[in-house]
matplotlib code that plots the C-alpha trace (Angstrom):
import matplotlib.pyplot as plt

x = [79.7, 76.4, 76.2, 74.5, 72.3, 71.3, 67.7, 68.3, 70.6, 72.2, 75.5, 76.0, 79.5, 81.4, 81.4, 77.6, 77.9, 80.3, 77.8, 75.0, 76.7, 77.8, 76.0, 77.0, 73.9, 71.6, 69.8, 66.8, 67.2, 65.6, 62.4, 63.9, 66.9, 64.6, 62.8, 66.1, 67.2, 63.9, 64.2, 67.8, 67.1, 64.0, 65.9, 69.0, 66.8, 64.6, 67.5, 68.4, 64.8, 63.9, 65.8, 69.0, 67.4, 68.3, 64.9, 63.5, 60.8, 63.4, 65.8, 63.1, 61.8, 65.4, 65.8, 62.5, 63.6, 67.1, 65.6, 63.2, 66.0, 68.3, 65.3, 64.6, 68.3, 68.5, 65.5, 66.8, 66.3, 65.1, 66.4, 64.8, 67.0, 66.0, 67.1, 70.4, 71.5, 71.8, 70.3, 67.8, 69.5, 68.9, 71.0, 71.1, 72.2, 72.9, 76.3, 77.7, 76.6, 78.1, 81.4, 81.4, 83.7, 81.9, 78.8, 80.5, 82.4, 79.2, 77.3, 80.0, 80.0, 76.2, 76.4, 79.1, 76.9, 74.0, 76.3, 77.0, 73.3, 72.6, 75.5, 75.0, 77.2, 75.1, 71.4, 70.0, 67.7, 65.9, 63.6, 61.5, 64.5, 67.7, 69.1, 72.0, 73.6, 73.5, 76.3, 75.1, 76.7, 77.8, 80.0, 83.4, 85.0, 82.3, 81.7, 79.3, 76.9, 74.6, 71.0, 69.0, 65.5, 65.1, 63.6, 66.6, 69.0, 70.6, 72.6, 69.6, 69.2, 72.8, 72.3, 69.5, 71.6, 74.5, 72.2, 70.6, 74.0, 75.3, 72.3, 72.5, 76.1, 75.2, 72.2, 74.4, 77.1, 74.6, 71.6, 73.2, 74.5, 74.5, 76.6, 73.5, 71.7, 74.5, 74.5, 70.8, 71.2, 74.0, 72.0, 69.0, 71.2, 72.6, 69.0, 68.1, 71.1, 70.2, 66.7, 68.0, 70.3, 67.5, 65.2, 68.0, 68.4, 64.6, 64.2, 67.0, 65.5, 62.0, 63.1, 61.1, 60.1, 60.1, 62.6, 60.9, 57.6, 58.6, 59.7, 59.9, 63.2, 64.4, 66.9, 69.5, 69.4, 71.4, 69.6, 70.0, 67.5, 66.2, 69.1, 68.8, 72.5, 74.3, 77.5, 75.6, 74.1, 77.5, 79.1, 76.3, 76.3, 80.1, 79.9, 77.3, 79.3, 82.2, 79.8, 78.4, 81.9, 82.8, 79.8, 80.8, 84.3, 83.1, 80.8, 83.5, 85.9, 83.4, 82.7, 86.4, 87.0, 84.0, 84.3, 80.8, 79.6, 77.8, 77.6, 75.9, 79.4, 78.9, 75.6, 76.9, 79.9, 77.6, 75.6, 78.7, 79.6, 76.1, 76.4, 79.8, 78.4, 75.6, 78.2, 79.6, 76.1, 75.5, 78.1, 79.8, 83.5, 84.6, 82.7, 84.0, 87.6, 87.3, 85.7, 88.4, 91.2, 89.4, 89.1, 92.9, 93.5, 90.9, 92.2, 95.8, 94.8, 92.9, 95.8, 98.2, 95.8, 95.4, 99.2, 99.7, 97.0, 97.8, 98.4, 95.1, 93.3, 89.9, 87.9, 89.7, 86.4, 84.8, 87.7, 87.6, 83.8, 83.9, 86.8, 84.8, 81.7, 83.8, 85.3, 82.0, 80.3, 83.0, 83.1, 79.3, 79.1, 81.7, 79.9, 76.3, 76.3, 76.9, 79.5, 80.1, 78.5, 80.4, 83.7, 83.0, 83.0, 86.3, 87.8, 86.8, 88.3, 91.7, 92.1, 91.0, 92.3, 92.2, 90.9, 87.5, 85.0, 83.7, 87.3, 88.5, 85.5, 86.2, 89.9, 88.7, 86.3, 89.2, 91.3, 88.4, 87.6, 91.2, 91.0, 87.7, 89.2, 92.1, 89.6, 87.3, 89.3, 89.0, 85.3, 83.9, 80.9, 78.4, 77.3, 75.6, 76.7, 79.3, 76.9, 75.9, 79.4, 81.1, 79.8, 82.1, 85.1, 84.1, 83.2, 87.0, 86.9, 84.4, 84.5, 83.3, 80.9, 79.2, 78.2, 76.2, 74.2, 76.1, 75.4, 77.8, 76.1, 79.2, 82.9, 83.1, 85.7, 84.4, 87.9, 87.7, 84.0, 83.6, 86.4, 85.1, 81.7, 82.8, 86.0, 88.9, 87.1, 84.5, 87.2, 89.3, 86.3, 85.9, 89.6, 89.4, 86.5, 88.5, 91.6, 89.6, 88.2, 91.7, 93.2, 90.3, 90.5, 94.3, 94.0, 91.5, 93.9, 91.4, 93.9, 92.9, 89.3, 87.4, 84.4, 85.7, 88.7, 86.8, 84.0, 86.5, 88.2, 84.8, 84.4, 88.0, 87.1, 84.3, 86.8, 89.0, 86.0, 85.4, 88.7, 87.1, 83.4, 80.8, 79.5, 79.4, 77.0, 74.4, 72.7, 72.0, 75.7, 76.8, 74.5, 75.2, 79.0, 78.9, 76.7, 79.1, 82.1, 80.1, 78.9, 82.5, 83.8, 80.8, 81.2, 84.8, 83.9, 81.2, 83.4, 86.2, 83.7, 82.7, 86.2, 86.1, 89.2, 89.3, 90.1, 86.7]
y = [-33.9, -35.2, -39.0, -40.7, -43.8, -45.6, -46.6, -48.3, -49.8, -51.1, -49.3, -45.7, -45.2, -42.1, -40.9, -40.5, -37.8, -35.9, -36.1, -35.2, -32.1, -30.9, -27.9, -28.9, -31.2, -28.6, -31.1, -29.7, -28.5, -30.8, -29.4, -29.4, -27.5, -25.0, -24.5, -24.0, -21.5, -19.6, -19.4, -18.3, -15.7, -14.3, -14.2, -12.4, -10.0, -9.2, -8.2, -4.8, -3.8, -4.4, -1.2, -3.2, -5.7, -3.3, -3.6, -6.6, -7.5, -7.8, -9.9, -12.3, -12.7, -13.3, -16.0, -17.7, -17.6, -19.0, -21.8, -22.8, -22.7, -25.1, -27.5, -27.6, -28.1, -31.1, -33.1, -36.1, -35.9, -38.6, -38.0, -39.6, -40.7, -37.5, -35.3, -37.2, -37.8, -41.5, -44.0, -42.9, -42.0, -40.6, -37.9, -37.7, -34.1, -34.1, -36.0, -33.1, -30.6, -32.7, -32.7, -28.9, -27.4, -24.0, -25.7, -26.9, -23.6, -21.6, -23.9, -23.5, -19.8, -19.6, -21.8, -19.5, -16.4, -18.2, -18.7, -15.0, -14.2, -16.4, -14.9, -11.2, -8.9, -5.8, -5.1, -2.1, 0.1, 3.3, 6.0, 8.6, 10.5, 8.4, 4.9, 3.3, -0.1, -2.0, -4.4, -7.9, -11.1, -13.4, -16.5, -15.0, -17.7, -17.7, -15.2, -12.4, -9.9, -6.9, -7.7, -5.2, -5.1, -7.0, -4.0, -1.8, -4.4, -7.1, -10.3, -12.3, -9.9, -10.4, -14.2, -14.1, -12.1, -14.5, -17.5, -16.3, -15.7, -19.1, -21.0, -19.2, -20.3, -23.9, -23.8, -22.6, -25.2, -28.1, -27.3, -26.4, -29.2, -27.3, -24.3, -23.2, -22.6, -20.4, -18.5, -17.8, -16.8, -14.3, -12.9, -12.3, -10.5, -8.3, -7.4, -6.7, -4.4, -2.5, -2.0, -0.7, 1.7, 3.0, 3.5, 5.4, 7.8, 8.3, 9.1, 11.7, 13.3, 13.3, 14.4, 11.5, 12.0, 8.3, 5.4, 3.1, 3.9, 1.9, 4.8, 8.6, 10.3, 12.0, 14.8, 12.6, 10.0, 9.9, 7.2, 6.1, 3.8, 1.3, 1.7, 3.8, 4.6, 5.9, 4.1, 0.8, 1.6, 2.4, -0.8, -3.0, -1.5, -1.6, -5.3, -6.0, -3.8, -6.2, -9.2, -7.9, -7.4, -10.9, -12.4, -10.3, -11.6, -15.2, -14.8, -13.0, -15.8, -18.4, -16.6, -16.5, -20.1, -21.4, -18.8, -17.5, -14.6, -12.9, -13.2, -11.1, -9.8, -6.4, -5.8, -6.9, -4.6, -1.6, -2.7, -2.7, 0.8, 2.0, 0.5, 2.0, 5.4, 4.8, 4.1, 7.6, 9.1, 7.5, 10.0, 7.2, 8.2, 5.0, 2.8, 4.8, 4.5, 0.8, 0.2, 2.3, 0.3, -3.0, -1.8, -1.3, -4.8, -6.3, -4.8, -5.7, -9.3, -9.3, -7.9, -10.4, -13.3, -12.4, -12.2, -15.6, -17.0, -15.2, -18.3, -20.0, -18.3, -16.7, -14.3, -10.9, -9.3, -10.1, -8.5, -5.3, -5.0, -5.2, -2.7, -0.2, -0.6, 0.2, 3.3, 4.6, 4.0, 5.8, 8.8, 9.1, 8.9, 11.7, 13.9, 13.6, 13.0, 15.8, 14.6, 18.0, 17.3, 14.0, 15.7, 18.3, 15.7, 14.2, 17.6, 18.6, 15.3, 15.8, 19.5, 19.1, 15.5, 14.7, 18.2, 17.4, 16.9, 13.4, 12.1, 13.5, 12.0, 8.6, 8.8, 9.5, 6.5, 4.4, 5.3, 4.7, 1.3, 0.2, 0.9, -0.9, -4.0, -4.0, -4.2, -6.9, -8.9, -12.2, -12.5, -9.8, -7.6, -9.8, -9.9, -6.5, -5.1, -2.6, 0.3, 0.1, 0.1, 2.4, 5.6, 5.1, 5.1, 7.7, 10.3, 10.7, 12.5, 15.4, 16.5, 13.1, 12.6, 16.0, 15.6, 12.5, 14.0, 11.9, 8.2, 5.9, 2.6, 1.3, 1.8, 2.6, -0.2, -3.7, -5.1, -3.7, -3.9, -7.6, -8.8, -6.4, -8.1, -11.7, -11.9, -14.2, -17.5, -16.0, -14.1, -17.3, -19.2, -16.5, -16.6, -20.4, -20.2, -17.7, -19.8, -22.9, -20.9, -19.7, -23.2, -24.6, -22.0, -22.4, -26.2, -25.8, -23.5, -20.7, -17.9, -17.6, -18.5, -15.9, -15.6, -16.6, -14.2, -11.0, -12.1, -12.6, -9.3, -7.7, -9.4, -8.2, -4.6, -4.9, -6.1, -3.1, -0.8, -2.4, -0.9, 2.5, 1.9, -0.7, -2.5, -5.9, -4.6, -4.4, -7.8, -7.3, -6.8, -9.5, -12.2, -11.3, -11.2, -14.7, -16.0, -14.7, -16.4, -19.7, -19.2, -18.6, -21.8, -23.9, -22.6, -23.8, -27.1, -27.9, -27.0, -29.2, -32.1, -31.5, -31.7, -28.1, -25.9, -23.9, -20.9, -20.6]
z = [-31.5, -30.3, -29.7, -32.6, -32.0, -35.2, -35.8, -39.2, -40.2, -36.9, -37.5, -38.7, -40.3, -39.2, -42.8, -42.6, -40.0, -42.2, -45.1, -42.8, -41.6, -45.0, -46.4, -49.9, -50.1, -48.8, -46.6, -44.9, -41.3, -38.7, -37.3, -33.8, -35.0, -36.7, -33.4, -31.6, -34.2, -33.9, -30.1, -30.1, -32.8, -31.0, -27.7, -29.1, -31.1, -28.1, -25.9, -27.4, -28.0, -24.4, -23.4, -23.5, -21.1, -18.2, -16.6, -14.5, -17.0, -19.8, -17.7, -16.6, -20.2, -21.3, -18.7, -19.8, -23.5, -22.7, -20.6, -23.3, -25.8, -23.9, -23.3, -27.0, -27.8, -25.5, -26.9, -28.9, -32.6, -35.0, -38.6, -41.6, -44.5, -46.4, -43.4, -42.8, -46.4, -45.5, -43.2, -40.6, -37.3, -33.8, -32.2, -28.4, -27.5, -23.7, -23.9, -25.9, -23.2, -20.4, -22.3, -22.6, -20.0, -20.2, -19.0, -15.8, -15.3, -15.7, -13.4, -10.7, -11.1, -10.6, -7.5, -6.2, -6.8, -5.0, -2.0, -2.1, -2.1, 0.9, 2.9, 3.0, 5.0, 4.6, 4.5, 2.5, 4.6, 3.8, 5.1, 3.3, 2.0, 2.0, 2.2, 4.0, 4.7, 8.0, 8.8, 9.7, 10.8, 8.0, 7.6, 7.3, 5.1, 2.5, -0.3, 0.6, -0.9, -0.1, 0.7, -1.5, -3.1, -6.4, -8.1, -7.3, -8.5, -6.4, -6.5, -7.9, -10.8, -11.7, -11.2, -13.8, -16.3, -16.0, -16.2, -19.4, -21.1, -19.9, -21.2, -24.5, -25.0, -24.1, -26.5, -29.4, -28.6, -28.2, -30.4, -33.7, -36.0, -39.3, -40.5, -42.3, -39.0, -37.8, -41.1, -40.7, -37.1, -37.8, -40.8, -38.6, -36.0, -38.8, -39.9, -36.3, -35.8, -39.0, -37.7, -34.4, -36.2, -38.4, -35.5, -33.7, -36.6, -36.9, -33.2, -33.4, -36.6, -35.2, -31.6, -30.1, -26.5, -25.7, -26.1, -28.7, -26.9, -23.8, -21.5, -21.6, -22.2, -19.1, -18.6, -17.0, -19.8, -23.0, -25.0, -28.6, -30.4, -27.8, -25.4, -22.3, -22.4, -25.5, -24.6, -24.4, -27.8, -29.2, -27.8, -29.1, -32.6, -32.7, -31.8, -34.5, -37.0, -36.8, -36.8, -40.1, -41.6, -40.5, -42.4, -45.4, -45.3, -45.1, -48.1, -50.0, -49.2, -50.3, -53.5, -54.4, -53.6, -55.5, -58.3, -57.8, -59.9, -57.0, -53.2, -50.4, -49.5, -51.1, -49.4, -46.1, -46.5, -47.1, -44.1, -41.9, -43.1, -42.2, -38.8, -38.3, -39.1, -36.6, -33.9, -34.5, -34.2, -30.8, -29.6, -27.7, -28.0, -26.3, -28.7, -31.7, -30.6, -29.9, -33.3, -35.0, -33.4, -34.3, -37.9, -38.0, -36.7, -39.0, -42.2, -41.1, -40.6, -43.9, -45.9, -44.3, -44.9, -48.6, -49.1, -47.5, -49.7, -52.9, -54.8, -54.1, -57.1, -57.0, -59.1, -59.4, -60.6, -57.3, -55.4, -57.5, -57.2, -53.4, -53.3, -55.5, -53.3, -50.2, -51.8, -53.1, -49.8, -47.8, -50.2, -50.2, -46.5, -46.1, -48.6, -47.6, -43.9, -41.3, -38.9, -37.4, -34.0, -33.8, -34.5, -31.8, -29.1, -30.2, -30.6, -27.1, -25.8, -27.6, -26.6, -23.0, -22.5, -18.8, -17.9, -19.4, -16.5, -17.5, -18.1, -14.8, -12.9, -14.4, -13.4, -9.8, -10.1, -11.3, -8.3, -5.9, -7.6, -7.2, -3.5, -3.2, -5.0, -2.6, 0.3, -1.2, -3.7, -1.7, -1.1, -3.3, -2.4, -4.2, -7.9, -8.6, -5.2, -6.4, -6.6, -2.9, -1.3, -3.8, -2.3, 0.7, -1.7, -4.2, -1.6, -1.0, -4.4, -3.9, -7.5, -8.6, -5.7, -5.7, -2.1, -2.8, -5.6, -8.2, -7.7, -9.4, -10.4, -12.1, -12.0, -15.7, -15.8, -16.1, -15.5, -12.0, -11.3, -12.0, -9.7, -7.0, -7.4, -7.6, -5.6, -6.2, -6.8, -9.2, -11.1, -11.4, -12.8, -15.5, -16.3, -16.5, -19.0, -21.1, -21.1, -22.2, -25.2, -26.2, -26.0, -28.0, -30.7, -30.9, -31.1, -34.0, -36.0, -36.1, -36.9, -40.6, -40.4, -42.6, -40.1, -36.7, -36.6, -37.5, -35.1, -32.3, -33.1, -32.6, -29.2, -28.3, -29.0, -26.6, -24.0, -24.8, -24.4, -21.0, -19.8, -19.6, -19.6, -18.6, -21.7, -20.1, -17.4, -20.2, -20.5, -24.3, -24.9, -22.6, -24.0, -27.6, -26.9, -25.3, -28.2, -30.9, -29.2, -29.2, -32.8, -33.9, -32.3, -33.4, -37.0, -37.0, -35.5, -38.0, -40.9, -39.6, -39.3, -42.9, -44.0, -45.1, -44.8, -41.6, -43.8, -45.2]

ax = plt.figure().add_subplot(projection="3d")
ax.plot(x, y, z, "-o")
ax.set_aspect("equal")
plt.show()
C-alpha cells in the first residue's frame, strides 16, 4: 500500500484508506491515476498493432511509453475530500515500489544483461554475401554476449524489451489504487483484442497484400492481423481470449452475489467465443491446443468452485441466461463458420505425427538446443544471442539446416532458449521472481478468485505453448503477459484492502 501522508486533519485513520479504496462509493478516479491508466492502456494496445513490437521502432516506442508510465505512477497525489471519501490526504507512491521484490529482481536482471553486453565473446562480421562470428577476448568469469548490430537484433534490443515489460509491471503495481482502474484497463484490452481479431478476418477475406498497411506480405511470412507470425498472433489472441473469459466470470460472479438483473458477463462470454474462433483461424496449432487445454482446466475449476459455493445463493435466472448464450453461440459458430481448412491442419498433424516436416524439424532443433544449453548454461550466450551461435549446432541436422538456407532465429522452445541466452544467474533471477509471485498469491488465498484464477490460467497456457514455440520472444505477448500477472495480483490486493471477499 502506498504511504499516506495526511494534509488535513493531522491523522488519517486506517479505516479511511479502506473507504477510499472501495468501489462501492464510486469515488472519482484521481486525475493522476487517470493519466497512468491512459498511458498503460495506450502502451498495451500499441504493442500488438506495431507488428507485435518485433521491429526496433516499436520497441523504442514501447520503452518510451513504459518510462512515462512509471514516472506518472510515482508522482505523489493530493486527494481532496471528494476524491478520498473522507479528509484530504496525500499519497506518496515510491515507498510501495521500493517494497516490491519484482522491482529489485528486475533491476538486478537488467544490470546482469548490461554486463553481458559489455563483455562480448564474439563479434559479428560480414562481407557482401555472408556473415560469421569472430572470437574475441573476454573476461571469462563474467556473463558474455555476441556483439551484433542493433538493427539485426542484439543484446541491447533484448534489454529494451525486458525493460519495457518490467516497467509496465512496476507501473501497474504502484500506480493503480482502485479496482475500477483495473476493470477499465482490462475492458480496453478486450476491445483492442476484438479489433485485432476483426482486422485479421478482414485481411484474410480481402486477401490484403500488406500487414495493417505497415509492411508488405512476403512469401516467407505467415502473418495474421497485425502480427508478422501467425503463431504469435495465435498466442496473443489465446491469451486475450482467457482474459476476456476471466472478466466475464468476475462480472457473472458479481451479478450473482449482488442479485443484479444484468451484467456485461453475457457479452464478454460471446466476445471470448469469438476470440477463441479467431485463434483457430490463425492456423496456429500450438495456440489452439494450448487454449483447448486451458479451457478444460478453466471449466473444471469453474464447476468445482460452484459446487463448493452452492449454498451462497445467487440469481438462477442469470446462470441459465449465460448458459443459453454459450450454447447458442457455439451452435451458431459450428453451423455458419467454415472450419474445414482449420481441421485439415490438425488432421495432417494427427496422421503424420512426428513425420510431418515442421514437427520433425522442431525435434531436431530441440536436440540441438539441448546440446547448446549444455555448453553455455553457466554464462549464457547473451540476451538475444541465440540466433547467432545456433547455426553451429543445428547444422548437425542437415534436414533442419538445409545447408544454411534455413536460418533459425529461435529454438521454438522458450524454456530452452531463455536459459541459453541468460545463463545460470539470469535464469535463477527469473525463477526467483516466479517463486515470489507464487508465494504471494498463495498467501493471499487466490485459489477461488473469480478473475485472478482464470487470468492466471491464461498466462499458464502461454507458458505451456512456450514448450514447443517461442511466444515469449514476441514483445507484445511478453509485456501483456507480465501486465496480466500484475493486474491479477493487484486486483486481489485491492479487494482485500476493501474488505471484499477474495472470491469475487
